[in-house]
C-alpha positions as CSV (number, residue, x, y, z in Angstrom):
1,M,0.0,0.0,0.0
2,N,2.4,2.7,-1.3
3,V,-0.2,5.5,-1.0
4,H,-0.7,4.7,2.7
5,R,3.1,4.6,3.2
6,R,3.6,8.0,1.6
7,I,0.8,9.5,3.6
8,A,2.1,8.1,6.9
9,E,5.6,9.4,6.1
10,R,4.3,12.9,5.7
11,L,2.8,13.0,9.1
12,H,4.9,15.1,11.4
13,H,6.0,13.6,14.7
14,E,4.0,16.2,16.5
15,L,0.8,15.0,14.8
16,V,1.5,11.5,16.0
17,A,2.1,12.7,19.5
18,R,-1.2,14.6,19.4
19,A,-2.9,11.5,18.1
20,A,-2.0,9.8,21.3
21,A,-4.3,12.2,23.2
22,P,-8.0,11.3,23.7
23,A,-9.2,14.0,21.3
24,R,-9.0,12.1,18.0
25,D,-11.5,14.4,16.3
26,G,-9.0,17.2,16.3
27,V,-6.5,15.2,14.3
28,R,-8.9,13.8,11.6
29,P,-9.2,17.0,9.6
30,E,-5.4,17.0,9.0
31,V,-5.5,13.3,8.2
32,D,-8.3,13.8,5.7
33,E,-6.5,16.7,4.1
34,L,-3.3,14.7,3.7
35,V,-5.2,11.7,2.3
36,E,-7.0,13.8,-0.3
37,H,-3.8,15.6,-1.3
38,V,-1.6,12.6,-1.8
39,V,-4.3,10.5,-3.4
40,A,-5.2,13.2,-5.8
41,R,-1.5,13.6,-6.7
42,D,-0.4,9.9,-6.8
43,A,-3.5,7.9,-7.5
44,P,-6.2,10.2,-9.1
45,L,-8.0,7.1,-10.5
46,L,-8.2,5.3,-7.2
47,P,-11.8,4.0,-6.7
48,P,-13.8,5.5,-3.8
49,E,-13.8,2.3,-1.8
50,D,-9.9,2.2,-2.0
51,R,-9.8,5.8,-0.8
52,A,-11.9,4.8,2.2
53,E,-9.6,1.9,2.9
54,V,-6.5,4.2,2.7
55,R,-8.2,6.5,5.2
56,R,-9.1,3.6,7.5
57,L,-5.5,2.3,7.5
58,L,-4.1,5.7,8.1
59,E,-6.4,6.5,11.0
60,A,-5.6,3.1,12.5
61,R,-1.9,3.9,12.3
62,T,-2.0,7.5,13.5
63,V,-5.1,8.0,15.7
64,G,-5.9,4.3,16.4
65,L,-4.0,1.2,17.4
66,G,-2.6,0.2,14.0
67,P,-3.0,-3.5,13.2
68,L,-4.5,-4.1,16.6
69,E,-7.7,-2.4,15.6
70,T,-9.1,-5.6,14.0
71,L,-8.3,-7.6,17.2
72,F,-10.0,-5.1,19.5
73,D,-13.1,-5.3,17.2
74,D,-13.3,-9.1,17.6
75,P,-15.5,-9.9,20.6
76,D,-14.1,-13.5,20.7
77,V,-10.6,-12.3,21.5
78,D,-10.0,-12.5,25.3
79,E,-6.2,-11.8,25.3
80,I,-3.8,-10.1,23.0
81,M,0.0,-11.0,23.2
82,I,2.5,-8.9,21.3
83,S,6.2,-9.7,21.2
84,G,8.0,-7.0,19.2
85,T,7.5,-7.2,15.4
86,R,6.7,-11.0,15.5
87,P,3.2,-12.2,14.7
88,V,0.6,-11.3,17.4
89,W,-0.9,-14.2,19.4
90,V,-4.4,-14.1,20.8
91,E,-6.6,-16.2,23.1
92,R,-10.0,-17.2,21.8
93,R,-12.3,-19.4,23.8
94,G,-9.4,-20.5,26.0
95,R,-7.1,-21.5,23.2
96,L,-3.9,-19.7,22.0
97,E,-3.6,-19.1,18.3
98,V,-1.2,-17.1,16.1
99,T,-2.6,-14.4,13.8
100,D,-1.4,-12.7,10.7
101,V,-1.4,-9.4,12.5
102,R,2.0,-7.9,13.2
103,F,3.8,-4.5,13.5
104,A,6.0,-3.8,10.6
105,R,8.5,-1.7,12.7
106,E,9.2,-1.4,16.4
107,H,8.6,2.3,16.4
108,E,5.0,1.8,15.2
109,L,4.5,-0.6,18.2
110,L,5.9,2.0,20.5
111,H,3.5,4.6,19.2
112,A,0.6,2.2,19.7
113,I,1.8,1.6,23.3
114,E,2.0,5.4,23.9
115,R,-1.6,5.8,22.6
116,M,-3.0,3.0,24.8
117,L,-1.2,4.3,27.9
118,A,-2.2,7.9,27.3
119,G,-5.8,7.0,27.8
120,A,-4.9,5.5,31.1
121,G,-2.8,8.5,32.1
122,R,0.4,6.4,32.3
123,R,3.6,6.2,30.4
124,V,6.5,3.9,29.9
125,D,10.1,4.3,28.6
126,R,13.5,2.8,29.0
127,S,14.1,4.5,32.3
128,E,10.8,2.9,33.6
129,P,10.4,-0.1,31.3
130,L,7.5,-1.9,33.2
131,C,3.9,-0.7,33.4
132,D,0.6,-2.2,34.5
133,A,-2.5,-0.2,33.7
134,R,-6.2,-0.3,33.0
135,L,-7.4,1.0,29.6
136,P,-10.5,3.2,29.3
137,D,-12.6,0.2,28.0
138,G,-11.7,-1.8,31.1
139,S,-9.0,-4.0,29.5
140,R,-5.8,-4.6,31.5
141,I,-2.5,-3.9,29.8
142,H,1.0,-4.9,30.8
143,V,4.1,-3.5,29.0
144,A,7.7,-4.5,29.2
145,L,10.3,-2.6,27.2
146,P,14.0,-3.3,26.4
147,P,16.4,-3.8,28.0
148,L,14.2,-6.0,30.2
149,A,12.4,-7.4,27.1
150,V,15.3,-8.7,25.1
151,D,13.6,-9.2,21.7
152,G,11.6,-5.9,21.6
153,P,8.5,-4.5,23.5
154,V,6.2,-7.1,25.0
155,V,2.6,-6.1,25.5
156,T,-0.1,-8.3,27.0
157,I,-3.7,-7.1,26.9
158,R,-6.5,-8.9,28.8
159,R,-9.9,-7.9,27.6
160,F,-13.1,-8.0,29.6
161,R,-16.8,-8.1,28.6
162,A,-18.6,-4.8,28.9
163,R,-21.0,-6.7,31.2
164,G,-19.8,-9.4,33.6
165,W,-21.0,-12.9,33.6
166,S,-23.8,-14.0,36.0
167,L,-23.5,-17.2,38.0
168,A,-26.5,-18.6,36.0
169,E,-24.6,-17.9,32.7
170,L,-21.6,-19.7,34.1
171,V,-23.8,-22.7,34.8
172,A,-25.4,-22.6,31.3
173,D,-21.9,-22.3,29.8
174,G,-20.7,-25.4,31.6
175,T,-18.1,-23.5,33.7
176,C,-19.9,-24.2,37.0
177,A,-22.0,-27.2,38.0
178,A,-25.5,-26.4,39.2
179,R,-24.8,-28.1,42.6
180,Y,-21.7,-25.9,43.1
181,A,-23.7,-22.8,42.1
182,D,-26.4,-23.6,44.6
183,E,-23.8,-24.0,47.4
184,I,-22.2,-20.6,46.4
185,A,-25.5,-18.8,46.2
186,A,-26.5,-20.2,49.7
187,A,-23.2,-19.0,51.1
188,V,-23.6,-15.5,49.7
189,A,-27.2,-15.3,51.0
190,A,-26.1,-16.4,54.5
191,R,-23.3,-13.8,54.6
192,R,-20.6,-16.4,54.5
193,S,-17.2,-15.4,53.2
194,V,-16.1,-16.9,49.9
195,L,-12.5,-17.3,48.6
196,I,-12.0,-18.2,44.9
197,S,-8.8,-20.1,44.2
198,G,-6.9,-20.9,41.1
199,G,-3.9,-20.3,38.9
200,T,-3.2,-17.5,36.5
201,G,-5.7,-17.2,33.7
202,T,-8.1,-19.8,35.1
203,G,-11.0,-17.3,35.3
204,K,-11.0,-16.4,39.0
205,T,-11.9,-12.7,38.3
206,T,-14.8,-13.7,36.0
207,T,-16.2,-16.1,38.7
208,L,-15.6,-13.5,41.4
209,G,-17.7,-11.0,39.4
210,A,-20.4,-13.6,39.0
211,V,-20.5,-14.4,42.7
212,A,-20.5,-10.7,43.6
213,G,-23.5,-10.3,41.3
214,L,-25.4,-12.3,44.0
215,L,-24.8,-9.7,46.6
216,P,-28.0,-7.9,47.7
217,P,-28.9,-4.8,45.6
218,A,-29.2,-2.6,48.7
219,A,-25.7,-3.6,50.0
220,R,-22.9,-1.0,50.1
221,I,-20.1,-2.8,48.4
222,V,-16.4,-1.7,48.5
223,T,-14.1,-3.3,45.9
224,V,-10.4,-3.2,46.3
225,E,-8.3,-4.2,43.3
226,D,-4.7,-3.9,42.0
227,T,-6.2,-3.0,38.6
228,A,-10.0,-2.3,38.6
229,E,-11.6,-5.1,36.5
230,L,-14.8,-5.9,38.3
231,R,-18.0,-4.5,36.7
232,L,-20.8,-4.7,39.2
233,S,-24.3,-3.5,38.3
234,H,-25.2,-2.8,42.0
235,P,-26.3,0.8,42.7
236,H,-24.1,1.3,45.7
237,V,-20.5,0.3,44.7
238,V,-17.3,2.1,45.8
239,R,-14.3,1.1,43.6
240,L,-10.8,1.4,45.0
241,E,-7.7,0.9,42.9
242,A,-4.1,0.6,44.0
243,Q,-1.5,3.1,42.6
244,P,2.2,2.4,41.9
245,A,4.9,4.8,42.9
246,R,5.7,7.7,40.6
247,S,9.1,8.2,39.1
248,D,10.2,10.1,42.2
249,G,9.3,7.1,44.3
250,R,6.3,8.8,46.0
251,G,2.6,8.4,45.6
252,E,2.3,4.6,46.0
253,V,-1.0,3.3,47.5
254,T,-0.9,-0.4,48.3
255,I,-3.7,-2.9,48.5
256,R,-3.1,-3.2,52.2
257,E,-3.7,0.5,52.7
258,L,-6.9,0.3,50.6
259,V,-8.2,-2.6,52.6
260,R,-7.6,-0.7,55.8
261,N,-9.4,2.3,54.4
262,A,-12.2,0.3,53.0
263,L,-13.1,-0.7,56.6
264,R,-13.8,2.9,57.4
265,M,-16.2,3.4,54.5
266,R,-19.1,1.6,56.2
267,P,-19.1,-1.4,53.8
268,D,-21.7,-4.1,53.9
269,R,-19.5,-6.4,51.9
270,I,-15.8,-6.0,50.9
271,V,-14.6,-7.5,47.6
272,V,-10.8,-7.8,47.3
273,G,-9.8,-8.6,43.8
274,E,-6.9,-10.7,44.7
275,V,-5.0,-11.4,48.0
276,R,-1.3,-11.6,47.3
277,G,0.5,-9.9,50.2
278,S,0.4,-8.8,53.8
279,E,-3.1,-7.3,53.2
280,A,-4.3,-10.8,53.8
281,L,-3.9,-10.2,57.6
282,D,-6.1,-7.1,57.5
283,M,-8.7,-8.9,55.5
284,V,-8.8,-11.9,57.8
285,L,-9.0,-9.6,60.8
286,A,-11.9,-7.8,59.2
287,L,-13.7,-11.0,58.4
288,T,-13.4,-12.2,62.0
289,T,-14.6,-8.9,63.5
290,G,-17.9,-8.2,61.8
291,H,-17.3,-7.8,58.1
292,D,-18.4,-11.3,57.2
293,G,-19.8,-12.2,53.8
294,S,-16.9,-10.7,51.9
295,L,-15.3,-12.1,48.7
296,S,-11.8,-12.5,47.3
297,T,-9.5,-14.6,45.1
298,I,-6.1,-16.2,45.7
299,H,-3.5,-18.1,43.7
300,A,-3.5,-21.8,44.8
301,R,-4.0,-25.3,43.4
302,G,-6.8,-26.4,45.6
303,P,-9.1,-25.4,48.6
304,A,-6.7,-26.6,51.3
305,A,-3.7,-25.1,49.5
306,A,-5.6,-21.8,49.2
307,L,-6.1,-21.7,53.0
308,R,-2.4,-22.6,53.7
309,R,-1.3,-19.8,51.3
310,L,-3.6,-17.4,53.0
311,E,-1.9,-18.3,56.3
312,T,1.5,-17.7,54.8
313,L,0.4,-14.3,53.4
314,C,-0.9,-13.3,56.9
315,L,2.5,-14.2,58.4
316,L,4.1,-11.8,55.9
317,A,2.6,-8.9,57.8
318,D,5.3,-9.6,60.4
319,V,3.3,-8.7,63.5
320,G,4.6,-11.6,65.6
321,L,1.4,-13.7,65.6
322,P,2.1,-17.4,66.1
323,H,1.2,-19.7,63.3
324,A,-1.5,-21.5,65.3
325,A,-3.3,-18.3,66.0
326,V,-3.2,-17.3,62.3
327,A,-4.6,-20.8,61.4
328,R,-7.5,-20.4,63.8
329,M,-8.3,-16.9,62.4
330,V,-8.2,-18.2,58.8
331,G,-10.6,-21.0,59.7
332,E,-13.0,-18.5,61.3
333,A,-12.6,-16.0,58.4
334,I,-13.3,-18.1,55.4
335,D,-16.4,-20.2,55.0
336,L,-16.2,-21.5,51.4
337,V,-13.4,-22.0,48.9
338,V,-14.2,-22.3,45.2
339,Q,-11.5,-23.8,43.0
340,Q,-11.2,-22.7,39.4
341,T,-9.1,-24.6,36.9
342,R,-8.2,-24.3,33.3
343,G,-8.2,-27.6,31.5
344,P,-6.1,-28.9,28.6
345,D,-8.9,-28.0,26.2
346,G,-8.7,-24.3,27.4
347,R,-12.0,-24.4,29.1
348,R,-12.2,-22.8,32.5
349,R,-14.3,-24.7,35.1
350,V,-15.1,-24.7,38.8
351,T,-13.6,-28.1,39.7
352,A,-14.1,-28.1,43.5
353,V,-16.0,-26.4,46.3
354,G,-15.0,-26.9,49.9
355,R,-16.7,-25.9,53.1
356,V,-14.2,-24.6,55.7
357,L,-14.8,-26.0,59.2
358,A,-13.0,-24.1,61.9
359,H,-11.7,-25.7,65.1
360,D,-9.2,-25.1,67.9
361,D,-6.3,-26.5,65.9
362,G,-7.1,-24.4,62.8
363,W,-9.4,-25.7,60.1
364,T,-10.4,-28.6,57.8
365,V,-12.0,-28.6,54.4
366,E,-15.2,-30.6,53.7
367,P,-15.6,-31.2,49.9
368,V,-19.0,-30.4,48.4
369,S,-20.2,-33.1,46.0
370,P,-20.9,-31.8,42.4
């Protein structure tokens, strides 16, 4: 597409920089003017449909996301994985597949990264080569630049539905057995605390959102997340999102700080997107002192392993509590553990549900029959 190349080469760097801003409409008149000028000079007989294609390609490159536009338009794409100028991989319906989409040059990929992060109010460069952010459409993006990424910029984008799944939809989809769904629904209705366990990419956040959808409409819900992903339709939701430190090392707000502050916001239910550090102790203390019926996720391979990991994370708070006391608190704090697994076929399923029985020595897990 020589015409497209000529037009793109005529765009000044300042125009590309302004295209990274949210106000695309201010750039389009200049794009249209360049399109018409170059096409009239170099391809006066170009059919109208080809002119429209040139304009679409140019807008995707200068005020859009380049070759990624087609992937963002595909509702079946759940994850987009970019490794430099090599072909882009995607996840569709739980399976990884390579596409014919790729960036021709590394600088084009860097421009696309700038545009995506600009909408999130973030930036990344060689001095700060790592970035985690939430895009305006709710997708989560992670960027790693050289020299950390040896073979060029690495971008991973996890996309989310505009509307979260309901538990009934997960049952209909085969993700969750009806018996498990009944047990989960009964636990939520009885204000019992639910912990969703699983590995990376197993669908824990999707299931968490579905379970949170069972919370009473009148409840005041406070969500605490590293990157805000949950989309709850309840009328009274307070969303809190952690913040990384700025380049000067200041401004960091951790999950632990947010959990502590959430307790002062008069929550009926607290939803912690993922427990991964010392905030586990604050959450467990909250669940054992009146904030029952809350929800969270954790990385673990099974219900018992999830509780043991929660104990370990509580001990990371380094407040001098003996392990036996922490085990008792964990047994009192968590009532139900839901295990999420991703199978060899790529399907994500709830594979186990366990009731937590607290006792003086800690806890035991009673499996729920599917």
